[in-house]
C-alpha positions as CSV (number, residue, x, y, z in Angstrom):
1,M,49.9,70.6,96.0
2,G,50.7,67.5,98.1
3,Y,51.0,66.4,101.6
4,Y,53.6,67.7,104.1
5,I,54.9,67.1,107.3
6,G,56.2,70.4,108.9
7,S,57.6,71.9,106.0
8,R,59.2,68.4,104.6
9,A,57.1,67.3,101.4
10,L,56.3,63.6,101.6
11,P,56.1,61.4,98.2
12,M,53.2,59.7,97.3
13,D,53.2,55.8,96.5
14,R,56.6,55.5,98.1
15,P,57.5,54.4,101.6
16,W,58.9,57.4,104.1
17,T,60.1,57.5,107.3
18,A,59.1,60.0,109.9
19,D,61.6,62.1,112.0
20,N,60.8,59.9,115.1
21,G,62.0,56.8,113.3
22,T,58.4,55.1,112.4
23,Q,58.3,53.8,108.9
24,Y,55.3,54.0,106.8
25,P,54.4,52.1,103.6
26,A,54.1,53.6,100.2
27,N,50.3,53.2,100.4
28,W,50.0,54.9,103.7
29,L,48.9,58.5,102.6
30,R,46.0,57.2,100.2
31,L,44.4,54.9,102.6
32,S,45.0,56.9,105.8
33,S,42.2,59.1,107.0
34,T,42.2,63.0,108.1
35,A,42.3,61.8,111.5
36,D,45.3,59.6,111.1
37,R,47.3,62.2,109.2
38,D,46.1,65.0,111.9
39,A,47.4,62.5,114.4
40,I,51.2,62.9,113.0
41,G,51.1,66.2,111.5
42,V,50.6,65.6,108.0
43,S,48.9,68.3,106.1
44,W,47.9,69.1,102.7
45,G,49.2,72.3,101.1
46,A,51.0,74.0,98.2
47,E,54.9,73.0,97.7
48,A,57.1,75.1,99.3
49,E,58.9,77.8,97.5
50,T,62.7,77.1,96.9
51,W,65.6,79.1,95.6
52,D,69.2,79.1,95.7
53,Q,70.7,80.1,99.0
54,R,73.9,80.7,97.6
55,F,72.7,84.1,95.7
56,Y,69.3,84.9,97.4
57,W,67.9,85.3,100.7
58,S,64.2,84.6,99.3
59,P,62.7,83.5,96.2
60,T,62.5,87.4,95.5
61,L,65.2,88.7,97.6
62,A,68.9,88.5,96.0
63,K,71.6,88.9,98.2
64,Q,74.3,91.9,98.1
65,L,76.1,91.7,94.7
66,D,79.0,94.4,95.9
67,D,81.1,95.0,99.1
68,K,79.3,97.7,101.0
69,T,81.1,100.0,103.4
70,E,79.1,102.1,106.0
71,T,79.9,104.3,108.9
72,V,77.8,103.6,112.1
73,D,78.5,105.7,115.2
74,G,82.0,106.5,113.8
75,V,83.1,103.0,113.0
76,E,83.4,102.1,109.5
77,T,82.2,98.7,108.7
78,T,82.3,96.7,105.1
79,T,80.0,94.0,104.3
80,T,81.3,91.3,101.9
81,G,79.5,91.0,98.6
82,L,78.7,88.0,96.6
83,K,81.4,89.1,93.9
84,T,84.3,88.9,96.8
85,Q,83.2,85.7,98.0
86,W,83.0,84.5,94.5
87,K,86.3,85.4,93.5
88,A,88.2,83.9,96.8
89,G,86.2,80.7,95.6
90,Q,88.1,81.1,92.3
91,N,91.5,81.1,94.3
92,Q,90.6,77.8,96.3
93,I,89.4,76.0,93.2
94,A,92.8,77.1,91.6
95,G,94.9,75.9,94.4
96,S,93.1,72.5,94.6
97,L,93.8,72.3,91.1
98,I,97.5,73.4,91.2
99,A,98.3,71.2,94.5
100,P,98.5,67.9,93.2
101,S,101.4,68.9,90.9
102,D,103.5,70.5,93.7
103,W,105.6,67.4,94.0
104,R,106.5,68.0,90.4
105,I,108.0,71.3,91.0
106,I,109.8,70.3,94.1
107,K,111.0,67.1,92.4
108,A,112.7,69.2,89.6
109,K,114.3,72.0,92.1
110,E,115.9,69.1,94.3
111,T,117.2,67.3,91.6
112,G,118.3,70.1,89.3
113,T,116.3,68.9,86.3
114,N,113.5,70.6,84.0
115,I,110.0,70.8,85.2
116,P,107.9,69.0,82.7
117,T,106.7,71.3,79.9
118,A,102.9,70.1,80.0
119,W,102.7,70.6,83.5
120,K,104.3,74.0,83.8
121,T,102.1,75.1,81.0
122,Y,99.1,73.8,82.9
123,R,99.6,75.3,86.3
124,A,100.5,78.8,84.4
125,A,97.0,78.1,82.6
126,V,95.1,77.5,85.9
127,R,96.1,80.6,87.3
128,T,95.4,82.5,84.1
129,S,92.1,81.2,84.2
130,C,91.5,82.3,87.8
131,N,92.3,85.7,86.9
132,T,90.0,85.9,83.9
133,R,87.0,84.2,86.0
134,Q,87.5,86.9,88.8
135,T,87.3,89.5,86.1
136,E,84.5,88.0,84.7
137,I,82.7,87.8,88.1
138,D,83.7,91.5,88.6
139,A,81.9,92.6,85.1
140,C,78.6,91.2,86.4
141,T,76.0,93.5,87.1
142,T,73.2,91.7,88.6
143,V,73.0,88.5,91.1
144,D,71.1,86.5,88.1
145,E,73.9,87.1,85.7
146,L,76.6,86.1,88.6
147,K,74.8,82.5,89.0
148,E,74.7,82.2,85.4
149,L,78.0,83.0,84.7
150,L,79.2,80.4,87.5
151,F,76.3,77.7,87.3
152,G,75.1,78.1,83.7
153,S,74.3,75.4,81.2
154,A,77.0,74.6,79.1
155,T,74.9,75.2,75.7
156,I,71.6,77.3,75.4
157,T,69.0,77.1,72.4
158,R,68.0,80.4,70.9
159,Q,66.9,81.6,67.8
160,K,68.9,81.8,64.5
161,T,70.1,85.1,63.2
162,D,71.1,86.2,59.7
163,A,74.3,88.5,58.8
164,D,72.1,91.3,59.8
165,G,71.2,90.3,63.3
166,N,67.9,89.4,62.4
167,G,66.1,86.6,63.8
168,V,65.4,83.6,61.1
169,V,61.9,82.2,60.6
170,E,60.8,79.3,58.6
171,P,60.1,80.0,54.9
172,D,56.4,80.1,53.8
173,T,57.1,77.3,51.2
174,I,59.4,74.0,51.2
175,V,60.3,71.3,48.6
176,D,59.1,67.9,49.4
177,D,60.4,64.7,48.4
178,D,59.3,64.8,45.1
179,A,60.8,68.0,44.3
180,N,57.7,69.8,44.4
181,E,57.2,73.3,46.1
182,V,54.4,73.1,49.2
183,A,53.3,75.0,51.7
184,N,55.6,75.0,54.9
185,P,53.3,73.7,57.9
186,V,55.7,75.8,60.3
187,A,56.0,78.8,58.4
188,G,57.2,81.9,60.4
189,Q,58.2,80.1,63.3
190,P,61.5,80.7,64.7
191,V,64.6,78.6,63.8
192,M,66.3,77.4,66.7
193,E,69.9,76.5,67.1
194,T,71.9,75.0,70.1
195,V,75.2,76.8,71.0
196,A,77.7,77.4,73.6
197,N,76.5,79.5,76.3
198,P,78.4,82.6,75.8
199,N,77.2,83.9,79.4
200,I,79.4,81.1,81.7
201,A,82.6,81.7,82.9
202,T,85.9,80.4,81.2
203,A,86.5,77.1,81.6
204,W,89.6,75.5,83.8
205,P,92.0,73.6,81.9
206,T,92.5,69.9,81.9
207,E,95.1,68.5,83.6
208,P,97.8,66.6,81.6
209,S,97.7,62.9,81.2
């Protein structure tokens, strides 16, 4: 809950500026009367829902994942899905990574010299990463998976597992500093670990120094 002017949330105890340029001090919301707030359109309400508009139309409605072709009145129309859009985006990223070193290739050809091995390897690695990322995008079966693939955290925290794949939990007893076996106050709770996120896309290579 909080104060809003239109759909814009207003910060408490911080100065703010209305759309018409009028400035209000940090204590205005606390000291103003209901009539004062009503006069400029400030209301009290629930925080507006937010969502990632790159992937969703609303908090509960995901965008189309795959391309969809339909025929209406004899005209075939294809609506581009998120996979196609984001695969095209990988091509753009790859191009932006390779372009700064184009002059090295041109120089080598014009002067009859060899392309530096490190840069040749890097440019090839960018293309390989692009292809791999596009394959990973194609493998996504839900919009949530696609979003995690492209923008998920580098690491995740999860329960440790043993060699058989069973979740590891804290033992019933532990050994204290005096080498005595005592009851474990967190017995039975899952043992957690932080690992690399297996659900994110292949990383782009690092440019040679």
